[in-house]
N, C-alpha and C positions, 0 to 999 in steps of 0.2 A: 268492645262488646263481648269479649271472651268470658267475662265473669257473670254474664247475665243469666245463664242457665240455672245456676244453683241458688240464686238469690231469691228471697221471699218477696213476693209482690204485695205491697201494702197499699190497699185502696183507701182513700181518704175523702170523706164527704166534708164539704167546706163549711157547713153550718151557716149561721147568720152573718152575712157580710158587713152588717153594721155593728157587730160585736167584735170580740177579740179572736175569733176562730182563725181567720186568715193570718193574723199576726203571730199566733203561737205556732202555726204550721210553718210559716216562713222562717221564724227564728229557730225552730227545731232543725231545719235542714240547711241553715246557714253553716252548721258544723259539718264539714265534708266527711267526717268519720261516720256519720249516719249512713252514708251510702255503702259502707263496708258490710252493713247488716241487711239492707233491703233495697228494693226498687220502689220508691214512692210514686203513687199516681193519684193526683188530686182531681176530683170530679167537679169541674167549675169552668172557668174560661181564663185564658192568659191575660185578656184585657182587665178582668176584675182583679186578678192577683198582681198584675203589673201596677195597677193603680195603688193597691195597698203597699206594695214594695216601695213605690216612689213616695207615697205619703209618709211612710215610716222611716225612709232613708235606709233601707236594708239592702245589703249586697248579696244577691243570690241569683244564679242563672235559672231561668224557667225554660222548659222545653215543651212547647205545645204539640199535642198529638191528637189524632182522630180515632186511634184504636190502640189497645194495650200492647199489641205486638211491636209497636213502634217506640215503646218506652226505652229511654237510655238508662243504663245502670248507674251512672254517676251524676245525674241531674234530678232536679225536682220536676217531674213530669206533670203536665196539666192536660187532662183529657177534656177537650173543648166541647161543652154541651150547648153553648149558645154563642152567638156572634155579636149581638147587639150590646151597646154600652149599658152597664148596670147602674142605677141611681143610688150610689153608696153615700150614706150620710152617717158617719160613725156616731154611735151613741143613741140613735133614734130607731126604735122598732117600727117597721112598716110591713104591711101585708104583702107589698110587692116583693120586698126582699125575702119574705117568708116563702114565696113561691119558688124562688131560686134555691133556697135551702132544701125544700122538699124535692125539687128536681134532682139536685146533687145526691141527696140521700137515696132516693129510689133508684137512680141509675147505678149507684155504687152497690146497692143490695142486689140488683139484677146481675151485675158483674160477679159478685160473690157467689151467687147461686149457680152461675154458669161455669165457675172455676177460672174466670179471666184474672181474678185476683185471689190471693191466698187468704188474706185476712182483711178486716175492715176496721178502720179507726174513724170515729165520728167526732167532728168538732161540734160544739154546742149550738143548738138553735133555740128560738123562742117558742114555747109551747102554745102561745096565743096566736102569733102571727102565722104559724104554719097551718092553722085550721082552715079548711075549705072543702069544696066538692071532691078534690083529688086526694085529700088527706084528712081523715077524721079520727086520729089516734092521739092519745095523751102525750105520746113521746116515741122515742126510738124503739124501746123494748116491745111495745104492743104491736108495732108494725112488723118487727122482726119475728115475733111469735106467730104472726099470720103467714109470713113468707117462708120461714125456715122450719125445719123439723126439730122436734124436741119440746121440752117444757122449760121455759126461760126462768132464770133466777137472777135477780139484780144482786150482784156480788161485788162489793167494794173491797179492793185488795191493795195491800202493800206487802213487802216481804215479811213484816212482823205482825200484821193485823189484817184479818179477812172477816168481813161482816156481810151476811146475806139477809134478805128480808122475806118474811112471810107475805106481807102486803106491801105495796109500794106507793104508786101514785093514785091514792083514793082519799076522799075526805076523811078526817079523823073520826067523825061520828059513825062511819060505817065499819071501822076497823074490827071492833069486838065481834060483830056478826060474821066477819070473814075468817075468824080464827077457828078452824075446824081440825079434827084429828087427821083427816085425809090430806088437807093442805099442808099441815106441819110435816106429815110423813113424806109427801111429795118433795117438799123443799129440802128436807134432810137427805133424802136419797139423791136428789140432784146435786146437793152440796158435796156429799161424800164421793160421788162419782167424779165430780170436777176436781176435788182435791187429789184424787188418785191419778186420773188421766191427764189433768192439765197442770198440776203442780208437783207430781211425783211423790205424794205423801201416801205411803202404803196403807197405814192404819190411822185414818184421821180421827182426832178427838175433838168433839164439837160441844160447845156450851149453848144452852138455850135460855134466852131471857124471858122473864115473866111479862105478862101483859099489864097487870095492875100494879100500883105502888105497893112495895113490900110483898110482891107476889100474892096480893089479896088479903094478907094477914088472916089466913084461915077462913076466908069468906066474908070478912067484915067489909073489905073494900073491893068486892067483886069475886065472883065464883069461877071465872074462866080458868084461872091457874090451877085450881084443885080439880075441877070437873073435866077439863079438856087437856091442858098442857101437860100436867104431871102424869096422868094415865097414858098419854101418847108417848112421852119419854120412856116410861116403863115398857111399853109395847115395843119400842125401837130397841131398847136394851135387850129384851128377850129375843130379838132378831139379830143380836150380836153387833149392833151399832154402838160405838163408844160415844154415847150422847148423855149429857148430864145437865141438871137444872130442875126446875126453872130457878134462875138467879135474879135477884132484885136489880133492875137496871140502874138505879141511882147510885149503887155502890160497886157494881161489878168491875168497872174500868179503873177504880182507884187501886193504887199499889201494884199496878201491872198484872193484875189477876188474869187478864185476857191472854197474857203470854204463856199461860199453862195450857192453852188450847190452840188447835190448828185453825179453828174458825168459830164464829159466833153467829147464831141465828137470832135476829131481832124480830119482834112482832110487827112493827110498822116503821115507816120511812124515817121520821125524826128520831125515834128511839135508837136506830142504828147509825144514821148519818151525822147526828150531832157529835157523838164521841169520835166517829171516824174522821170527820173533818177537823175536829179539834186536835186530834193526835197526829193526823197525817196530811193536812191540807198542803197542796202544792206538790205532793209526791204520790198521792193516791190515784187509783184507777178504777173506773166503773167498768166492770166486765159482765157481759151477759152470758152467764154460764148455762149449761143444759141444752144448748142448741148444737146442731150438726156443723155449724160454721162459727168462726171466731169473730167477735166484735168487742172492741174496747173503746173507751172515751175518757177524757180528762175528768177530774173530780169537781170542775167548776162550770159555771154557766156562761152566758154571753158577756157578762161584765160590761154592760153599756157605759157605766160610769168612768171607765178608763179606756174605752175604745178610741183608737186613733191617736193615742198619746205616747205610744212606744214605751209603755211601762209594764205591759203584761208579761208575766213569768211563764215561759214555755215548759217549765219542769214537769208538770203533770201530763201535758200532751206528749212530751218525750217519753215519759214512763209508760203511757198508753201504747205507744209504738213498740217499745221494748217488750212490754207484757204480751202483746199480741204475737210478736215474733217468738217469744219463749214458749208460749202456750202451743203455738203451731208445732214447734219442735218436740215438745213434750208429748203431744198427741201422736206424732209420727212414731216416737219411741214406744208409746203405749200400744199402738197398733201392732208394731213388730213383736212386742212382748206377748200380747194376747193371742197372736197368731202362732206363737211358739211356746207351748206349755213348758218345755225344758228350760227356756230362758227365764221363765217366771220362777221355777224352782231354784235355779242358780242364783237369781237375785235375792230370794228369800234366805238362802244359805249364806250369802255374803253379808246380808243385814244382821244375821244372828251371830256372825263371827266377830 
């Protein structure tokens, strides 16, 4: 227990138990080296995870606890939220399993708010089966926006590619009406702040994608790019943001153009996630930037089609754990720097030399 004090406590919501969430969690922590970086705490039940462990023939020790203080530093801790057997049927979405996913998520968020855990990593759940009187949100991000402080930004990240969204989980027919100057400014400011404090990029350079094909072709295919996006970019540039665009989305990611920028702001969900998942699937992370607490998740969903077959790749979930840990450390460093103006000047001097 001597190493427990300085390790980062990673809270994990179990997601949909009929999907691959439990599998990627268990596979991630089969590697004992993971315990060198954190103390993992899964909000679920030992019975449910033991069932998955046996079903998948995985070898990992589970440590059941009733409070975070009892977590072991070198085991996969399971904070028991329920005692009854859970009707797990891999590959089949059910409302009953959805209630367990919501319970796990809400209890983990509560622990995050209280400081019982340092960061939160969420396994995927089904947006349909979670709906009910106790949970009426499209997904994780909307609930986090209500419970935590700040303005959330859906930020898909890898080491080489970072894509944020102006709009996320809304029907495509509503996207254009949601593209406003203020919303773009808010997202750019959130993205810039996150790149500085969470990723250590002192002067982030950001690309903005256009909304319409060919950025509207001078208004022939839509006026939003010329009337809203372009003037907003100019306004941000006048405020000393290194923001450029709009760029036509159909050609922007060709030839590694995105590597010239620290991040990209897309106008809507598929515009950003199609290139992100094409270029980074299996190693990408969904990070909710802009909040006072840290939450990450893998870049995949419940994957019912492979649930229970022991073929799910834990790579993205593992990256989500590492990303949460790294951001937590970066924020601590940022806090120290911003509380010490001399340290900031010294850092700038080092960067110039």
